C-alpha positions as CSV (number, residue, x, y, z in Angstrom):
1,M,3.5,24.2,73.4
2,T,2.7,23.1,69.7
3,T,5.1,23.3,67.2
4,A,3.9,24.1,63.8
5,P,4.9,21.4,61.2
6,P,7.8,22.4,59.0
7,V,6.9,24.3,55.7
8,R,8.4,22.0,53.6
9,R,6.1,19.0,54.8
10,R,2.9,21.0,54.3
11,H,3.8,21.8,50.8
12,S,4.7,18.0,50.2
13,R,1.3,17.2,51.8
14,L,-0.5,19.7,49.3
15,W,1.3,18.4,46.3
16,L,0.1,15.0,47.5
17,I,-3.4,16.3,47.8
18,A,-3.1,17.9,44.5
19,A,-1.9,14.9,42.9
20,I,-4.5,12.5,44.1
21,L,-7.1,15.1,43.0
22,A,-5.6,15.3,39.5
23,V,-5.6,11.6,38.9
24,T,-9.1,11.2,40.3
25,V,-10.3,13.7,38.0
26,A,-8.3,12.3,35.1
27,A,-9.9,8.9,36.0
28,A,-13.4,10.4,36.0
29,M,-12.9,11.9,32.7
30,I,-11.6,8.5,31.1
31,V,-14.5,6.9,32.4
32,A,-17.1,9.4,31.2
33,V,-15.5,9.2,27.5
34,A,-15.6,5.4,27.7
35,L,-19.2,5.7,28.7
36,V,-20.1,8.2,25.9
37,R,-18.1,6.1,23.5
38,H,-19.6,3.0,23.9
39,R,-23.2,4.3,24.5
40,P,-24.9,3.6,21.1
41,P,-26.6,6.3,19.1
42,P,-30.2,6.6,18.8
43,A,-31.2,4.0,16.5
44,V,-33.0,4.8,13.1
45,A,-34.6,1.8,11.3
46,L,-32.2,0.7,8.3
47,P,-33.9,1.3,4.8
48,L,-33.2,-2.3,3.9
49,H,-34.8,-5.4,3.2
50,A,-33.3,-8.9,3.1
51,A,-32.5,-10.2,-0.5
52,G,-31.0,-13.4,0.3
53,Q,-27.8,-15.0,1.6
54,V,-25.1,-17.3,0.9
55,A,-23.2,-19.7,3.0
56,L,-19.4,-19.2,3.2
57,P,-16.9,-22.0,3.5
58,G,-14.2,-22.1,6.3
59,D,-14.4,-21.3,10.0
60,S,-16.2,-18.5,11.9
61,S,-13.2,-16.1,12.2
62,R,-12.8,-12.7,11.0
63,F,-13.6,-11.1,7.8
64,D,-12.0,-8.0,6.4
65,Y,-12.4,-5.9,3.2
66,A,-14.4,-6.9,0.2
67,S,-14.4,-5.9,-3.4
68,L,-16.9,-6.4,-6.2
69,D,-16.6,-6.6,-10.2
70,P,-20.3,-5.4,-11.1
71,D,-20.1,-6.2,-14.4
72,R,-19.3,-9.9,-14.0
73,G,-21.2,-10.1,-10.6
74,L,-17.9,-11.4,-8.7
75,L,-17.5,-10.5,-5.0
76,F,-14.1,-11.2,-3.6
77,I,-14.0,-11.3,0.2
78,A,-10.8,-11.3,2.4
79,H,-11.3,-14.0,5.1
80,L,-8.6,-12.8,7.5
81,G,-8.8,-15.5,10.1
82,A,-8.5,-18.3,7.5
83,S,-5.8,-16.4,5.4
84,Q,-8.1,-16.9,2.3
85,V,-9.8,-14.9,-0.5
86,I,-13.4,-16.1,-1.1
87,E,-14.8,-15.5,-4.4
88,V,-18.6,-15.4,-4.6
89,N,-20.8,-15.2,-8.0
90,I,-23.6,-12.8,-6.8
91,H,-25.5,-13.5,-9.6
92,T,-25.9,-17.1,-8.9
93,G,-25.6,-16.8,-5.2
94,R,-22.6,-19.6,-5.2
95,V,-19.2,-19.5,-4.1
96,V,-17.0,-19.8,-7.2
97,R,-13.7,-20.6,-5.3
98,V,-11.5,-20.2,-2.4
99,I,-7.9,-19.0,-2.9
100,D,-5.8,-20.2,0.1
101,G,-2.4,-19.0,1.4
102,I,-2.5,-15.4,1.7
103,D,-1.0,-14.9,5.0
104,D,-3.4,-12.7,7.3
105,V,-5.1,-11.3,4.3
106,H,-6.6,-7.8,5.2
107,G,-7.2,-5.8,1.9
108,V,-8.6,-7.0,-1.2
109,L,-9.1,-5.1,-4.4
110,V,-10.5,-6.3,-7.7
111,V,-9.4,-4.1,-11.0
112,A,-11.9,-5.2,-13.4
113,T,-10.2,-3.8,-16.5
114,R,-7.0,-5.8,-15.7
115,H,-8.5,-8.8,-14.7
116,R,-6.7,-8.7,-11.5
117,V,-7.2,-9.0,-7.8
118,Y,-4.9,-7.5,-5.4
119,A,-4.7,-8.6,-1.7
120,T,-2.5,-7.4,1.2
121,A,-1.0,-10.5,3.0
122,T,-0.4,-8.6,6.4
123,G,1.4,-11.6,8.2
124,A,3.9,-11.8,5.3
125,N,4.0,-7.9,4.8
126,R,3.4,-8.3,0.9
127,M,1.0,-7.7,-1.7
128,V,-0.2,-10.5,-3.6
129,T,-1.6,-10.3,-7.2
130,L,-4.2,-12.8,-8.3
131,D,-5.6,-13.6,-11.8
132,E,-9.4,-12.6,-11.7
133,D,-10.1,-15.6,-14.0
134,T,-8.5,-18.4,-12.6
135,G,-7.5,-17.2,-9.1
136,A,-4.0,-18.1,-9.8
137,Q,-1.3,-16.4,-7.7
138,L,0.6,-14.3,-10.4
139,A,3.2,-12.2,-8.2
140,T,4.1,-10.8,-4.8
141,A,5.7,-7.5,-3.9
142,P,7.0,-6.5,-0.6
143,T,5.2,-3.7,1.3
144,G,6.0,-1.9,4.8
145,D,4.8,-3.1,8.2
146,Y,1.0,-4.3,8.6
147,P,-0.2,-3.7,4.9
148,D,-4.0,-3.0,5.1
149,G,-6.0,-1.1,2.8
150,L,-5.7,-0.8,-1.2
151,A,-6.5,1.6,-4.0
152,Y,-5.7,1.7,-7.7
153,D,-4.5,4.6,-9.7
154,P,-5.8,4.0,-13.4
155,D,-3.7,6.9,-14.9
156,H,-0.3,5.7,-13.3
157,H,-1.4,2.1,-13.4
158,T,-0.2,1.8,-9.9
159,V,-1.6,-0.2,-6.8
160,W,-1.2,1.4,-3.4
161,T,-1.0,-0.4,-0.3
162,T,-1.5,1.5,3.1
163,N,1.1,0.1,5.8
164,E,-0.8,0.8,9.0
165,S,1.8,0.3,12.0
166,G,4.7,1.2,9.2
167,G,3.0,4.6,8.7
168,S,3.7,4.5,4.9
169,E,2.1,4.0,1.4
170,T,4.0,1.5,-0.8
171,V,3.3,2.1,-4.7
172,I,3.7,-1.0,-6.8
173,N,3.6,-0.7,-10.5
174,A,0.7,-3.0,-11.8
175,D,2.4,-3.7,-15.1
176,T,5.8,-5.0,-13.7
177,N,4.8,-6.0,-10.0
178,Q,7.5,-3.7,-8.8
179,V,7.8,-1.5,-5.9
180,T,8.3,2.0,-7.4
181,G,8.2,4.2,-4.3
182,T,7.3,4.5,-0.7
183,I,5.7,7.7,1.2
184,D,6.3,8.1,4.7
185,L,3.1,9.6,6.2
186,G,4.4,10.6,9.6
187,G,1.8,8.5,11.5
188,E,-0.3,5.3,11.3
189,A,-2.0,4.8,7.9
190,G,-5.7,4.4,7.6
191,N,-7.5,3.9,4.3
192,V,-6.3,5.3,0.8
193,Y,-8.7,6.6,-2.0
194,Y,-7.8,7.8,-5.6
195,D,-9.4,11.1,-6.7
196,P,-10.0,10.8,-10.5
197,V,-11.1,14.3,-10.9
198,A,-7.9,15.8,-9.2
199,G,-5.7,13.1,-10.1
200,Q,-4.5,12.5,-6.3
201,M,-4.4,10.1,-3.6
202,L,-5.9,10.8,-0.3
203,V,-4.9,8.7,2.6
204,D,-5.9,8.8,6.4
205,V,-3.1,9.6,8.9
206,Q,-5.0,8.1,11.7
207,T,-2.7,8.9,14.6
208,R,-2.3,12.6,13.5
209,N,-6.0,13.1,12.7
210,Q,-5.2,14.3,9.4
211,L,-5.8,13.4,5.4
212,A,-2.7,13.6,3.5
213,V,-3.0,14.5,0.0
214,I,-0.2,12.9,-2.4
215,D,0.8,13.8,-5.9
216,P,1.0,10.2,-7.4
217,T,3.5,11.5,-10.2
218,A,6.0,12.9,-7.8
219,L,5.1,10.5,-4.9
220,T,5.2,13.7,-2.4
221,I,2.6,15.1,0.1
222,T,1.4,18.2,-1.3
223,R,-1.2,19.1,1.7
224,R,-2.0,17.8,5.1
225,V,-5.8,18.6,5.8
226,P,-6.4,18.6,9.8
227,L,-9.9,16.9,10.9
228,P,-11.0,18.9,13.7
229,G,-13.5,16.7,15.8
230,C,-12.1,13.4,14.6
231,D,-10.4,10.8,16.8
232,H,-8.3,8.4,14.8
233,D,-9.6,8.6,11.0
234,H,-9.5,5.0,9.6
235,G,-12.2,4.7,7.2
236,L,-12.3,6.7,3.9
237,S,-14.5,7.0,0.7
238,L,-15.1,9.7,-1.8
239,D,-17.8,11.3,-4.0
240,P,-15.5,12.7,-6.6
241,T,-18.1,14.2,-8.7
242,H,-19.5,16.4,-6.1
243,R,-15.9,17.0,-4.6
244,L,-16.5,15.4,-1.3
245,A,-14.6,13.1,1.2
246,F,-16.4,11.0,3.7
247,V,-14.1,10.2,6.7
248,A,-15.0,7.8,9.4
249,C,-13.3,8.4,12.6
250,D,-13.2,4.9,14.7
251,G,-11.9,6.6,18.0
252,N,-15.3,8.6,18.7
253,A,-17.7,7.0,16.2
254,T,-17.9,10.3,13.9
255,L,-18.1,10.6,10.3
256,L,-16.7,13.8,8.8
257,T,-17.7,15.3,5.5
258,V,-14.7,17.2,3.8
259,D,-15.2,19.6,1.0
260,L,-12.5,19.0,-1.5
261,N,-12.6,22.2,-3.0
262,T,-12.0,23.9,0.2
263,W,-10.3,21.3,2.5
264,Q,-12.6,22.0,5.2
265,S,-15.0,19.6,7.4
266,V,-18.4,21.0,6.6
267,A,-20.4,18.3,8.6
268,T,-20.1,15.4,11.3
269,Q,-22.7,12.8,12.0
270,R,-22.7,10.2,14.6
271,L,-22.0,6.5,13.8
272,G,-22.2,3.3,15.5
273,N,-19.2,2.6,17.7
274,D,-15.9,1.7,15.7
275,P,-16.7,2.3,12.4
276,D,-14.5,0.9,9.6
277,V,-15.5,0.1,6.2
278,L,-17.3,2.7,4.0
279,A,-19.0,2.0,0.5
280,Y,-20.6,5.0,-1.7
281,D,-23.1,4.4,-4.2
282,P,-22.9,7.0,-6.8
283,G,-26.3,6.3,-8.5
284,P,-28.5,7.1,-5.6
285,E,-25.6,9.2,-4.1
286,R,-26.0,6.9,-0.7
287,L,-23.3,6.1,1.6
288,Y,-22.9,3.0,3.8
289,V,-20.7,2.9,6.9
290,A,-20.1,-0.6,8.6
291,A,-18.9,-0.6,12.1
292,E,-17.2,-3.2,14.3
293,S,-19.9,-3.0,16.9
294,G,-22.3,-4.5,14.1
295,W,-24.2,-1.2,13.5
296,V,-24.6,0.1,10.1
297,T,-25.2,3.6,9.1
298,I,-26.9,4.7,5.8
299,L,-26.7,8.2,4.6
300,N,-28.1,10.1,1.5
301,E,-26.5,12.8,-0.1
302,H,-28.3,15.8,-1.6
303,D,-27.2,19.2,-2.7
304,R,-23.5,17.9,-1.1
305,R,-25.0,17.3,2.3
306,L,-25.7,14.0,3.9
307,T,-28.7,12.9,6.0
308,I,-28.8,9.9,8.0
309,T,-31.8,7.5,6.6
310,G,-30.7,4.6,8.9
311,R,-28.7,3.8,11.9
312,A,-28.9,0.5,13.7
313,Y,-27.5,-2.8,14.7
314,L,-27.3,-5.2,11.8
315,A,-25.2,-8.2,13.0
316,D,-22.1,-9.4,14.8
317,G,-19.1,-8.8,12.8
318,A,-21.0,-6.6,10.2
319,H,-18.1,-4.4,9.6
320,V,-17.5,-4.9,6.1
321,V,-19.8,-3.7,3.3
322,A,-19.8,-3.8,-0.4
323,V,-22.3,-2.2,-2.8
324,D,-23.3,-3.1,-6.3
325,P,-23.7,0.2,-8.2
326,T,-25.9,-1.6,-10.8
327,T,-28.5,-3.0,-8.8
328,H,-27.8,-0.9,-5.5
329,R,-27.8,-4.1,-3.4
330,S,-25.4,-4.1,-0.3
331,Y,-23.4,-7.4,1.0
332,Y,-21.9,-8.0,4.3
333,P,-20.0,-11.0,5.2
334,I,-20.2,-12.1,8.8
335,P,-18.5,-14.9,10.9
336,H,-21.9,-16.2,12.1
337,G,-25.0,-16.4,10.2
338,S,-28.5,-17.7,11.4
339,N,-27.0,-21.0,11.4
340,G,-23.9,-20.1,13.4
341,K,-21.8,-20.5,10.4
342,P,-20.0,-17.8,7.9
343,T,-22.5,-16.2,5.7
344,L,-22.9,-13.2,3.2
345,L,-26.0,-11.4,3.8
346,A,-27.6,-9.3,1.0
347,F,-29.9,-6.3,1.4
348,D,-31.7,-4.2,-1.1
349,A,-32.5,-0.6,-0.4
350,T,-36.2,0.4,0.5
351,K,-35.7,4.2,-0.2
């Protein structure tokens, strides 16, 4: 006579089978998402033609942000791997100077009206103030953990640093170089941008997929804007005149356009994988998005809507872009140029 197995043992086996199936399905979903994420989008020829290149000093380690003073033609490039800021005269195509000793420099921002350059020394959790004319280090100020991007508020004369892993904004008085406040974002900080029309700061909160809107007088968050369809919002730029924000989500290679009047996401576009730095050229109303994958996406704005006019691989390490609003020429520092050495690539737009 056959004896039926105990009910408890049957239930245990069923739970085990269900658990194995759940793990299998979850693993399959992770693989599927990874395959989609790493599959490049359809390429569209970039509307660019080469306008020259400049050999950069130092080793072939990582670059990060770049910032341009268009009136003087001075481009400041953060050479993160070398802990240096490289200053290039784009009018002459020559390196002006190399500023050493900025530990793991990530962000760099030139404020031409002050003749100052600000840089985040991520390895030291400090912001460094440089003289634009001489390259001399004038002051440092403490930040939160892992300072990255920078923005300047000309109305309050303050410099803001995004403390990525610290999940905060540090606000520094540009006149005294003293910290005047810290804003807790409640999640990792992405990039920060000043909206001169509304007199407010916008900052990516990348682990919450939100934009935080900050009152720069009270130093308080006045609004949290959800970003549906975005995974890890890191890059940020604005078209203040037409009341639009452009948000690059590096987790799912997506660009969101946010209406600053309604705080609604009004459009999405597919980018190259791991989008990083954004640059907006207000004259032709053109947005550049440079990605860690080496892809660049160029979008033209018309009637407050973006259209992709180019999206393709440009070069390894081409995740940094700066645009000259007077000549509309774009610049990309890369670790390995045609000679295998660090190079600044320059391109003119063809349409």
